[in-house]
C-alpha positions as CSV (number, residue, x, y, z in Angstrom):
1,M,17.6,21.8,-16.3
2,N,18.3,18.2,-17.2
3,L,15.4,16.7,-15.1
4,K,14.1,13.4,-16.7
5,I,11.0,11.9,-14.8
6,R,9.0,8.9,-16.9
7,F,6.5,6.6,-16.0
8,S,7.7,2.7,-17.0
9,G,7.4,-0.2,-15.3
10,G,8.4,2.4,-12.2
11,I,8.9,5.7,-11.6
12,S,12.0,6.3,-13.4
13,I,14.4,9.4,-12.2
14,E,17.2,10.8,-13.9
15,H,19.4,13.6,-12.8
16,N,22.3,15.5,-12.3
17,G,24.0,12.1,-13.8
18,L,22.0,9.8,-11.1
19,S,19.5,7.5,-12.0
20,I,16.3,6.4,-9.8
21,L,14.1,4.1,-10.3
22,V,11.7,3.3,-7.4
23,D,9.0,0.4,-7.3
24,P,9.9,-1.1,-10.5
25,Y,6.5,-4.0,-11.3
26,R,8.6,-5.6,-14.4
27,K,12.0,-6.9,-15.0
28,F,13.8,-3.8,-16.3
29,D,18.2,-3.9,-16.6
30,P,20.2,-2.9,-13.5
31,S,22.6,-1.3,-14.7
32,K,20.7,1.7,-16.4
33,Y,20.3,2.5,-12.7
34,D,22.2,4.0,-9.6
35,Y,19.8,2.9,-7.0
36,V,16.2,0.7,-7.0
37,L,13.7,1.9,-4.1
38,I,10.6,-0.4,-2.9
39,T,7.9,1.2,-0.9
40,H,6.1,-1.2,-0.1
41,G,5.5,-4.7,0.0
42,H,2.4,-5.6,-2.0
43,T,3.7,-7.3,-5.7
44,D,2.2,-4.6,-8.1
45,H,5.5,-2.6,-7.0
46,F,8.1,-4.9,-7.1
47,T,9.6,-7.4,-9.5
48,P,11.6,-10.0,-8.5
49,S,14.2,-8.5,-11.0
50,I,15.2,-5.8,-7.5
51,T,17.6,-8.8,-6.6
52,K,19.9,-7.9,-9.5
53,A,20.5,-4.0,-8.6
54,N,23.3,-2.3,-8.0
55,N,22.2,-0.3,-5.0
56,L,18.2,-1.8,-3.7
57,I,16.6,0.1,-0.8
58,M,13.4,-0.8,1.4
59,T,12.5,-0.5,4.9
60,R,12.8,-3.6,7.3
61,Q,9.6,-4.7,7.4
62,T,8.9,-4.4,3.3
63,H,12.8,-6.5,3.3
64,D,11.2,-9.0,5.6
65,I,8.3,-8.9,3.9
66,L,10.2,-9.5,0.1
67,S,12.4,-12.5,1.7
68,D,10.5,-14.4,4.0
69,M,7.0,-14.1,1.4
70,Y,8.8,-14.1,-1.8
71,G,12.1,-15.8,-1.3
72,L,14.2,-13.3,-2.7
73,K,17.4,-13.2,-2.3
74,L,18.3,-9.6,-0.7
75,D,21.4,-9.8,0.5
76,G,23.3,-6.4,-0.7
77,S,19.9,-4.2,-0.1
78,T,20.7,-1.5,2.6
79,V,17.6,-1.1,4.8
80,I,16.4,2.4,5.9
81,E,14.5,3.0,9.2
82,I,10.8,5.5,9.0
83,G,12.7,8.8,9.6
84,D,16.2,8.0,8.8
85,L,18.5,10.2,6.3
86,L,20.6,7.9,3.6
87,V,23.0,10.8,2.5
88,L,24.8,9.1,-0.8
89,D,27.0,11.1,-3.6
90,E,25.0,13.9,-4.4
91,L,22.0,12.9,-3.7
92,S,20.3,11.8,0.3
93,I,17.3,9.6,0.7
94,R,14.8,10.5,3.2
95,A,12.7,7.9,4.5
96,M,9.3,9.2,5.6
97,N,5.9,7.2,6.6
98,A,3.2,6.0,4.6
99,G,1.0,4.8,6.5
100,H,-0.1,2.3,3.8
101,V,0.7,-1.0,5.0
102,I,3.7,-2.0,8.2
103,G,6.7,-1.2,6.2
104,S,5.6,1.5,4.0
105,A,7.4,4.2,3.4
106,M,7.7,7.5,1.4
107,Y,10.8,8.9,-0.1
108,L,12.4,12.6,0.0
109,L,14.9,13.2,-2.9
110,E,17.3,16.1,-2.5
111,F,19.9,16.8,-5.0
112,N,22.1,19.9,-4.6
113,D,19.6,21.9,-6.6
114,L,16.0,20.4,-6.2
115,S,14.0,18.5,-3.9
116,I,11.4,15.4,-5.3
117,G,8.6,13.6,-3.2
118,V,7.5,10.1,-4.1
119,T,4.8,8.8,-2.2
120,G,4.1,5.3,-3.6
121,D,1.4,4.2,-1.8
122,F,0.1,5.9,0.9
123,N,-2.7,6.8,3.8
124,M,-3.1,9.7,5.7
125,E,-5.6,8.3,8.4
126,D,-4.6,6.9,11.6
127,S,-5.4,3.1,12.2
128,V,-5.6,0.5,14.5
129,V,-2.2,-0.6,12.9
130,Q,-0.7,2.2,12.5
131,R,-0.1,6.6,12.2
132,G,-1.1,8.3,9.1
133,A,1.4,9.1,6.3
134,D,3.9,11.9,7.4
135,S,3.0,15.2,5.4
136,M,5.6,16.1,2.6
137,R,5.7,19.5,2.7
138,D,8.0,22.4,0.4
139,V,9.3,19.7,-2.0
140,D,9.8,21.2,-5.6
141,I,8.4,18.0,-7.6
142,L,5.7,15.8,-5.6
143,I,5.3,12.8,-7.2
144,M,2.2,11.2,-5.8
145,E,-0.4,8.2,-5.8
146,G,-4.0,8.9,-7.6
147,T,-5.5,5.3,-6.9
148,Y,-9.2,7.0,-5.9
149,G,-8.3,10.4,-7.1
150,S,-12.4,10.6,-8.1
151,E,-14.3,12.6,-6.6
152,S,-16.2,9.7,-6.3
153,Y,-14.4,7.8,-4.1
154,I,-14.7,10.3,-0.3
155,F,-14.7,7.3,2.2
156,K,-16.1,7.2,6.1
157,P,-13.8,8.4,9.0
158,R,-12.1,4.9,10.1
159,N,-13.7,4.3,13.4
160,E,-17.4,4.5,11.9
161,L,-16.1,1.5,10.0
162,Y,-14.9,-0.3,12.5
163,D,-18.2,0.2,14.6
164,L,-19.5,-1.2,10.8
165,L,-17.7,-4.0,10.5
166,L,-17.6,-5.0,14.6
167,N,-22.0,-4.3,14.1
168,E,-21.8,-7.3,11.4
169,V,-20.1,-9.6,13.0
170,E,-22.2,-9.6,16.1
171,R,-25.4,-9.6,13.9
172,S,-24.3,-12.8,11.9
173,I,-23.0,-15.1,15.1
174,S,-26.8,-14.0,16.3
175,L,-27.9,-15.4,13.7
176,G,-25.9,-18.7,13.9
177,N,-24.1,-17.3,10.5
178,N,-19.9,-17.7,9.9
179,V,-18.8,-14.7,8.3
180,V,-15.2,-14.4,6.3
181,F,-13.6,-11.2,5.6
182,S,-11.6,-11.8,2.8
183,G,-9.2,-8.6,1.7
184,H,-5.1,-8.6,0.7
185,P,-3.3,-10.0,3.5
186,L,-0.9,-7.5,3.4
187,G,-2.5,-4.6,5.5
188,K,-6.1,-5.8,6.1
189,G,-4.8,-9.1,7.2
190,Q,-3.3,-7.1,10.1
191,E,-6.1,-4.6,10.6
192,L,-9.2,-6.8,10.8
193,A,-6.6,-9.1,12.8
194,I,-6.2,-6.7,15.2
195,L,-9.9,-5.9,15.4
196,L,-11.7,-9.3,15.6
197,R,-9.3,-10.8,18.6
198,K,-11.8,-11.1,20.2
199,Y,-13.0,-13.4,18.1
200,K,-10.1,-15.6,18.0
201,P,-10.6,-15.4,14.1
202,F,-9.3,-18.1,11.9
203,L,-6.9,-17.0,9.4
204,D,-5.4,-18.5,6.0
205,Y,-2.3,-19.2,6.0
206,N,-0.6,-15.6,4.3
207,V,-2.5,-13.9,7.1
208,Y,-1.2,-15.7,9.9
209,K,2.5,-15.8,8.6
210,L,2.3,-11.8,7.3
211,N,1.0,-11.6,11.2
212,R,3.7,-13.5,13.3
213,L,5.9,-11.6,10.6
214,L,4.8,-8.3,11.1
215,L,2.7,-8.6,14.5
216,K,4.9,-10.9,16.1
217,E,1.9,-13.0,16.7
218,P,-1.0,-14.2,14.3
219,M,-4.4,-12.8,16.4
220,G,-5.9,-15.8,15.3
221,S,-5.8,-19.7,14.6
222,I,-4.7,-21.0,11.1
223,M,-8.2,-22.9,9.5
224,V,-8.2,-27.0,9.7
225,P,-10.0,-28.4,6.3
226,E,-12.3,-30.5,7.6
227,A,-12.1,-29.3,11.6
228,D,-16.1,-29.5,13.1
229,H,-17.2,-26.1,14.0
230,D,-20.1,-26.2,15.7
231,E,-20.8,-22.7,16.4
232,P,-20.4,-19.8,14.2
233,I,-17.3,-18.8,12.8
234,V,-14.9,-15.4,12.5
235,A,-12.6,-15.8,9.6
236,I,-10.2,-13.4,7.5
237,T,-9.1,-14.8,4.2
238,G,-7.1,-13.4,1.0
239,I,-8.6,-12.4,-1.9
240,H,-10.2,-15.5,-4.0
241,G,-12.8,-16.5,-6.1
242,D,-16.3,-18.2,-4.6
243,L,-15.5,-17.9,-1.2
244,R,-18.5,-19.4,0.3
245,L,-17.6,-22.7,-2.1
246,R,-14.4,-23.2,-0.9
247,F,-15.8,-22.7,3.2
248,R,-18.0,-25.3,2.4
249,N,-15.7,-27.6,0.3
250,V,-13.0,-27.6,1.8
251,F,-13.5,-26.6,5.5
252,K,-17.3,-28.1,5.4
253,L,-19.0,-25.4,7.4
254,K,-22.8,-26.0,7.3
255,R,-24.1,-23.2,9.0
256,P,-24.6,-20.2,6.6
257,I,-21.8,-18.0,5.3
258,N,-21.3,-14.4,5.6
259,V,-18.8,-13.0,3.3
260,I,-18.0,-9.4,3.0
261,G,-14.7,-8.0,1.6
262,V,-13.2,-4.9,2.8
263,T,-11.7,-2.8,0.1
264,G,-11.7,0.8,-1.0
265,W,-13.6,0.1,-4.5
266,G,-16.8,-0.9,-2.6
267,Y,-18.4,-3.5,-4.9
268,G,-20.5,-5.9,-3.6
269,N,-20.9,-7.2,-0.2
270,S,-18.0,-5.2,0.8
271,I,-17.2,-2.3,3.5
272,Q,-14.9,0.2,2.6
273,L,-12.5,0.2,4.3
274,S,-8.6,1.1,2.9
275,N,-5.1,0.6,3.0
276,H,-5.5,3.9,0.7
277,S,-5.8,7.8,0.6
278,D,-9.3,8.8,-0.5
279,Y,-10.5,11.6,-2.9
280,L,-10.0,14.2,-0.2
281,S,-7.1,13.3,1.6
282,L,-5.1,13.1,-1.3
283,V,-6.1,16.6,-2.7
284,K,-5.5,17.7,1.0
285,F,-1.6,15.9,1.0
286,A,-1.4,17.9,-2.9
287,L,-1.8,21.2,-1.1
288,E,0.3,21.0,2.0
289,S,3.3,19.5,0.0
290,R,2.9,23.3,-1.2
291,A,5.3,21.9,-4.5
292,K,5.8,23.9,-7.8
293,A,4.9,21.0,-9.7
294,I,2.6,17.8,-8.9
295,Y,2.8,14.1,-11.2
296,T,0.1,11.8,-10.5
297,V,1.2,7.7,-10.8
298,Y,-1.7,4.9,-10.3
299,G,-5.4,4.2,-10.4
300,N,-7.6,7.5,-11.1
301,A,-3.6,9.1,-11.4
302,A,-5.4,11.5,-14.7
303,L,-9.1,12.1,-13.0
304,L,-6.8,13.7,-9.3
305,A,-4.7,15.5,-11.5
306,Q,-7.2,17.4,-13.5
307,S,-9.4,18.0,-10.0
308,L,-6.5,19.0,-9.0
309,R,-5.0,22.0,-11.4
310,R,-8.8,23.0,-12.3
311,K,-10.6,23.1,-9.5
312,Y,-7.5,23.7,-6.5
313,G,-4.9,26.2,-8.9
314,L,-2.0,23.9,-8.8
315,N,0.4,22.6,-11.3
316,A,-0.1,19.3,-11.8
317,H,-0.4,16.6,-14.5
318,L,-0.7,13.0,-15.4
319,M,3.0,11.4,-15.7
320,P,4.6,10.9,-18.1
321,T,5.4,7.6,-19.9
322,N,8.3,6.6,-22.3
323,E,7.2,8.9,-24.5
324,G,7.3,12.2,-23.0
325,D,10.0,14.0,-20.6
326,I,9.7,16.0,-17.3
327,T,12.5,18.7,-18.3
328,S,11.2,22.2,-16.4
329,Y,8.7,22.9,-14.1
């Protein structure tokens, strides 16, 4: 079999004379790839050099994020909607819902003799923003993320986390405290804004702009420096340094500030709400795929591959780098 798959600044797939690069995060030679696929708009999944790609493919929402938020010129790219099938020479590409952030996609690549599923980041759980990821069943090869692939990452049900979050808002306000939620503007920004809309939250600029772009309304207002805030406020911001210092110095908040991180990593004062699947969901996804071979990438990928292999008997391995190519499965 003339198949080569490796992880080198992105997921590289070569088969039947075609070269495909998925989510390149560093500069690459566009002449080496027939197609470049982007799964979503987080900056660790694309590089500005994608603008030079021969055939660039992504969803409409991801296209808008990369062009409006990062100023990339994507005039020649191909926009594919979730569920669409793009038929190309000796290859078809189907975009599937990844459930990670708005516009996130997984890709099913079907050659004449082989099917390969590539997940990018995904989340199987429904949220207030979007439905959970599609299943990717009966593929020959599955390339899947392993961000939270350690058995130590088992998240509470999302509805319980939503209740925990809203209860913390009520508690802070009842104590006369401001409450500031810190998370990634793309993903957490939209989810938090919808959850907290009754509090008319203040938003940092990136959250505000993304909400206008993806939700068609901001679900809050931009916080103005040195405004007069007599009552406790609720705010949503990105990931910064000392948020208490920033909000006191820039926004002149006099009341105590309760800063809450919103992240699956669960560090410090945080709520473990993630846009990724936890360990159990990753295992479920892998088992349901019935793939002949599974390759893991990102985060705790090595631990996930080991667990899938030893505990569940799957043919699972860590994605090889430049030093190792897959030639059979």
